[in-house]
C-alpha positions in Angstrom: 27.6 14.1 -1.8 29.8 12.8 0.5 27.0 9.8 1.6 26.6 9.4 -2.2 30.0 9.0 -3.7 31.9 8.2 -1.5 33.4 4.2 -0.8 32.0 2.1 1.9 34.8 2.9 4.0 34.8 6.0 4.4 30.8 6.0 4.1 30.4 3.9 7.5 32.3 6.7 9.1 30.2 9.5 8.4 27.3 7.7 9.6 29.4 7.0 12.8 29.7 11.3 13.0 25.6 11.1 12.8 25.4 9.3 16.3 24.6 11.0 19.3 23.1 14.2 17.4 20.7 12.4 15.6 17.3 13.9 17.2 19.4 16.6 17.3 19.8 16.8 13.2 16.2 15.6 13.2 15.4 19.1 14.4 17.3 21.3 12.1 15.4 21.8 8.7 19.5 21.0 6.3 20.9 18.9 8.5 17.6 16.5 9.1 17.8 16.0 4.9 21.3 14.6 5.8 20.0 11.9 8.6 16.6 10.5 6.5 19.4 10.2 3.6 21.6 8.4 5.2 18.7 6.0 7.4 17.0 5.6 3.5 19.8 4.8 1.5 23.1 4.5 2.7 22.9 2.3 5.7 22.8 -1.1 6.9 20.2 -3.1 9.1 22.8 -2.1 11.9 23.1 1.2 11.6 19.6 2.2 10.7 18.6 0.7 14.2 21.2 2.5 15.6 20.1 6.1 13.5 16.7 5.3 14.7 17.0 4.0 18.5 18.4 7.4 19.3 14.4 8.6 19.5 13.8 6.3 22.5 15.9 8.4 25.0 19.2 10.3 25.2 20.9 7.1 27.0 20.6 5.5 23.4 22.7 8.2 22.0 25.4 7.6 24.6 25.5 4.0 24.3 24.9 1.9 21.4 25.1 -1.8 22.6 22.6 -4.1 21.0 20.7 -2.5 18.4 17.2 -2.2 18.9 14.6 -3.4 16.4 11.5 -1.3 17.7 9.9 1.1 20.3 7.8 -2.1 21.6 11.4 -4.0 22.9 12.8 -1.1 24.1 9.4 -0.7 26.3 9.8 -4.6 27.2 13.5 -3.7 28.4 12.8 -1.0 30.6 9.2 -2.2 32.4 8.4 0.2 35.2 10.6 2.9 33.2 8.7 2.5 29.8 6.9 6.1 30.5 9.8 7.7 30.2 10.5 6.7 26.7 7.5 7.4 25.6 7.9 10.7 27.2 10.5 11.6 25.4 9.6 10.2 22.0 6.2 12.2 22.2 7.8 15.2 23.2 10.8 14.5 20.4 8.0 14.6 17.5 5.6 17.3 18.9 9.0 19.5 18.3 10.0 17.8 14.8 6.2 18.1 13.2 6.2 21.7 15.0 8.9 22.2 12.5 7.3 20.6 10.0 10.3 17.9 9.0 8.1 14.6 9.8 8.1 14.1 6.1 11.1 12.0 6.2 10.9 8.8 6.4 12.8 7.9 9.7 10.5 9.9 11.3 7.6 7.5 9.5 8.7 4.9 11.5 8.9 6.6 14.9 5.7 8.0 14.5 4.0 4.7 13.6 5.7 2.8 16.6 4.4 5.3 18.7 1.0 5.7 17.1 0.7 2.2 18.5 1.8 1.8 21.5 0.8 5.6 22.7 -1.7 6.7 25.9 -4.7 8.3 24.4 -4.0 11.1 25.3 -0.3 11.5 23.8 -2.5 9.8 20.8 -4.5 12.8 20.4 -1.8 15.3 20.7 -0.1 13.9 18.1 -3.3 13.7 15.5 -3.9 16.8 16.2 -0.5 18.3 15.2 -0.3 16.0 11.8 -4.0 15.7 10.7 -4.0 18.9 8.0 -0.6 17.5 6.8 -1.6 13.5 6.8 -1.6 13.3 2.7 2.4 14.5 2.8 3.9 11.1 4.7 1.4 8.3 2.8 4.0 7.8 0.4 6.4 5.4 2.8 4.8 2.0 4.2 5.4 3.2 8.1 4.2 6.9 7.0 0.8 5.1 5.9 0.6 3.2 8.9 0.8 6.4 10.6 -1.7 7.8 9.2 -3.7 4.9 9.5 -3.6 5.1 13.4 -4.5 8.4 13.1 -7.7 7.2 11.0 -8.7 4.5 13.6 -7.6 6.2 16.9 -8.8 10.0 15.6 -12.0 12.3 16.8 -14.6 12.6 14.0 -13.0 16.0 13.9 -9.9 14.7 13.2 -11.0 12.4 10.4 -12.7 15.0 8.5 -9.3 17.4 8.3 -7.0 13.9 7.3 -9.7 13.9 4.3 -9.7 17.4 3.5 -6.2 17.4 3.1 -6.7 14.2 0.4 -8.7 16.2 -1.5 -7.1 16.7 -5.0 -5.1 13.7 -4.0 -6.6 11.4 -4.2 -6.2 9.2 -7.8 -1.9 9.8 -6.7 -2.8 8.4 -3.1 -4.6 5.2 -4.9 -1.6 4.9 -7.4 0.9 4.8 -4.7 2.1 1.9 -3.3 1.3 2.9 0.3 -1.1 5.7 -0.1 -3.9 3.3 -1.3 -4.0 1.5 2.3 -5.2 4.9 4.0 -8.1 5.8 1.4 -9.0 2.2 1.9 -9.2 2.8 5.9 -11.1 6.2 5.0 -14.0 4.0 3.4 -13.8 1.7 6.6 -13.9 4.3 9.8 -15.7 7.5 8.4 -19.1 7.8 9.5 -19.5 10.6 7.7 -20.3 9.0 4.3 -21.4 12.2 2.6 -18.1 13.8 3.2 -16.3 10.8 2.0 -18.7 10.7 -1.4 -17.9 14.3 -2.0 -14.5 14.3 -1.5 -13.1 10.8 -2.3 -15.6 9.2 -4.0 -16.1 12.2 -6.1 -12.3 12.4 -7.6 -12.5 8.3 -8.0 -15.8 8.8 -10.2 -13.9 11.1 -13.0 -11.3 8.5 -13.3 -12.6 5.0 -13.2 -11.3 3.3 -16.1 -8.2 4.7 -15.0 -7.4 3.4 -12.1 -9.0 0.2 -12.5 -6.6 -0.9 -15.2 -4.1 0.0 -12.4 -2.3 -2.6 -10.6 -2.7 -0.7 -7.1 -5.0 2.0 -7.7 -7.9 -0.2 -8.3 -7.7 -2.3 -4.5 -9.9 0.6 -2.7 -12.6 -0.1 -5.1 -12.3 -4.0 -4.7 -12.2 -3.0 -1.4 -15.5 -1.5 -1.3 -17.3 -3.8 -3.2 -15.2 -6.6 -1.5 -13.6 -5.7 2.0 -10.2 -7.4 3.2 -10.9 -10.3 0.2 -7.7 -12.6 0.1 -7.5 -12.9 -3.3 -6.5 -9.0 -4.0 -4.8 -8.1 0.0 -2.1 -10.6 1.1 -2.2 -11.1 4.8 -0.2 -8.4 6.0 -2.3 -5.8 4.2 -5.2 -7.7 5.8 -3.9 -7.3 9.0 -3.8 -2.9 9.0 -7.2 -2.8 8.0 -8.9 -4.8 10.6 -12.5 -4.7 10.4 -14.4 -2.4 12.6 -16.4 -4.1 15.2 -20.4 -3.6 15.1 -21.1 -1.4 18.0 -17.4 0.1 19.0 -18.4 3.3 19.2 -14.7 4.7 20.1 -14.3 4.3 16.4 -17.1 4.3 14.4 -21.1 4.5 15.3 -22.4 3.4 12.0 -22.8 0.4 11.3 -20.3 -1.2 8.8 -22.5 -3.2 6.2 -24.5 0.3 6.3 -21.7 2.4 5.9 -20.7 0.5 2.5 -23.9 0.2 1.5 -24.0 4.2 1.8 -20.5 4.3 -0.5 -22.0 1.6 -3.0 -25.0 3.4 -3.8 -22.7 6.9 -4.9 -20.4 4.5 -6.4 -22.7 2.2 -8.5 -24.0 4.5 -11.1 -20.0 5.4 -12.5 -19.0 2.2 -12.3 -21.4 0.9 -13.9 -21.4 2.8 -17.1 -17.7 3.2 -16.6 -18.1 -1.4 -17.1 -20.7 -0.6 -20.1 -18.4 2.2 -22.1 -15.2 0.5 -21.5 -16.4 -4.0 -21.5 -13.6 -5.3 -23.7 -10.1 -3.4 -22.3 -11.7 -3.9 -19.3 -12.4 -7.4 -19.1 -9.0 -7.7 -21.0 -7.2 -6.2 -18.1 -5.6 -8.6 -15.7 -6.1 -5.4 -13.3 -9.6 -4.2 -14.4 -11.1 -8.0 -15.3 -11.3 -8.6 -11.1 -13.7 -4.8 -11.1 -15.7 -6.2 -13.7 -16.5 -9.3 -11.7 -16.8 -8.2 -8.2 -18.9 -5.1 -9.8 -21.3 -7.3 -11.4 -21.8 -9.8 -8.2 -22.0 -7.3 -5.3 -23.6 -4.4 -6.9 -27.9 -4.5 -6.6 -29.6 -3.3 -9.1 -30.6 -3.3 -12.8 -27.4 -4.1 -14.4 -28.4 -4.9 -17.7 -26.8 -2.8 -19.6 -23.5 -3.9 -18.5 -24.5 -7.0 -19.3 -25.4 -6.7 -23.1 -22.4 -4.5 -23.5 -20.2 -7.6 -21.9 -22.8 -10.3 -24.2 -22.2 -8.6 -27.0 -18.4 -9.5 -27.4 -19.2 -13.2 -26.7 -18.9 -14.2 -30.2 -17.2 -17.4 -32.1 -15.4 -14.7 -34.9 -11.9 -15.5 -35.8 -11.1 -12.1 -34.7 -12.9 -12.2 -31.5 -10.9 -12.8 -28.3 -13.1 -12.6 -25.5 -14.5 -16.4 -25.3 -9.9 -17.1 -25.9 -8.1 -14.5 -23.6 -7.3 -15.5 -19.7 -8.6 -12.6 -17.8 -11.9 -12.4 -19.9 -12.6 -16.4 -19.5 -12.5 -16.1 -15.9 -14.6 -13.3 -15.3 -16.7 -14.5 -17.8 -17.0 -17.9 -15.9 -17.3 -16.0 -12.4 -20.3 -14.0 -13.6 -22.2 -17.1 -15.2 -21.8 -19.4 -12.0 -23.0 -16.2 -9.7 -25.9 -15.9 -12.1 -29.6 -16.6 -10.2 -32.1 -15.5 -7.8 -31.4 -11.4 -6.7 -31.9 -10.4 -3.6 -34.5 -8.3 -4.3 -36.0 -10.9 -6.0 -35.5 -10.5 -9.8 -33.5 -12.6 -11.7 -29.6 -12.0 -12.7 -29.7 -13.2 -16.0 -25.9 -12.6 -17.2 -25.5 -16.5 -18.9 -29.1 -16.1 -20.8 -27.4 -12.6 -22.2 -24.1 -14.8 -23.0 -26.1 -17.5 -24.6 -28.0 -15.1 -26.7 -24.8 -14.1 -28.0 -23.3 -17.6 -28.5 -26.1 -19.5 -29.9 -25.9 -21.4 -33.2 -21.8 -21.3 -32.4 -22.0 -23.3 -29.5 -20.8 -26.4 -30.7 -17.7 -25.1 -32.5 -17.0 -22.9 -29.1 -17.2 -26.0 -27.4 -14.1 -27.1 -29.5 -12.1 -24.0 -28.8 -9.8 -23.7 -26.3 -10.6 -21.3 -23.2 -13.5 -21.3 -24.9 -14.9 -24.2 -24.1 -15.1 -23.3 -20.5 -18.0 -20.8 -21.5 -19.7 -23.4 -22.6 -19.5 -25.6 -19.5 -20.6 -22.6 -17.2 -22.7 -22.2 -19.7 -24.2 -25.9 -19.6 -23.9 -25.8 -15.4 -26.0 -22.3 -14.8 -30.0 -23.3 -14.2 -31.5 -20.7 -16.5 -29.5 -22.1 -19.3 -28.7 -25.6 -19.6 -31.5 -26.7 -21.2 -31.0 -24.8 -24.3 -27.1 -25.7 -24.0 -28.6 -29.8 -24.3 -30.8 -29.1 -26.9 -27.6 -27.1 -29.3 -25.0 -29.8 -28.1 -27.1 -32.8 -29.1 -25.6 -34.4 -32.3 
């Protein structure tokens, strides 16, 4: 309360009183909340650096000097003595985790930085300590980074425990601004696809529509359909989700494309049914329309029911909005352009489905804003070009 209600000058003095005692307070059940509140809410950039750097060693608690922004810069500065810094951080983190106080934001930052630079044995100690409670630290970006490191550097047993800790929380994780990254990484590195199907994908399948229309929750589905696509994932996110090299047994023994195909096979049926049942709403959602296009472009097999549900909306009635809505128009255009031979030797006839609904109204649609682009795409599609030309002839 003193931090919250004090004036700026008094608050700065309060934060200074924490200097020299940050690590000790971070190990205390009650005092750790004060340190975290100061770091997260009230401290400026310099003060946060001073609070954080005390985790790098006792010498930083005694003398502040120039603020150290990250552990990597400290290790570079220490040179040969960097091992002493890592040992200190390692021991400090183990004691904090042992007391179950690693849910604070400041500890998340220490965890994430440490796991990026730790030796395999140190990393294994930390991972084994937090894998059962990983779901409780993913609500911050640094916490999510720490769990990503655990998934990438942990053993199959560690990953299994992390996934089991997510059970019952998958939807909330997908909707979290940072938690969705953990779900995406599970799809990338976990070889036990049966476990992923029964825990992660089973919960996704139960809420596919709700997830599809959510800005953040749709991203794990899109990552599975189109991994690391820059259309949906900015560079800083792609950097956190690097592809697993084929044959890299230290991370995964299964070929990435085989793993992805196995996961998509489980999600295929529920996703196509979701599109069929909610075609109108998903086409007109600026978030779900991407799920529609990526699913119908990526998934193999019979998609006729979903095609028919979408094509039935492509009418020129005055009360119809599918042809004139920006999101649905863009999605229809992508699907029509994609029409053609499929990998299994069949023909993707989405363009024909749309033409069958629009037949007789192409001339009218060609004069309607946005709808005219659909006529243009049909005219460019090899499956429908001839029929469109015949109808548009004066």
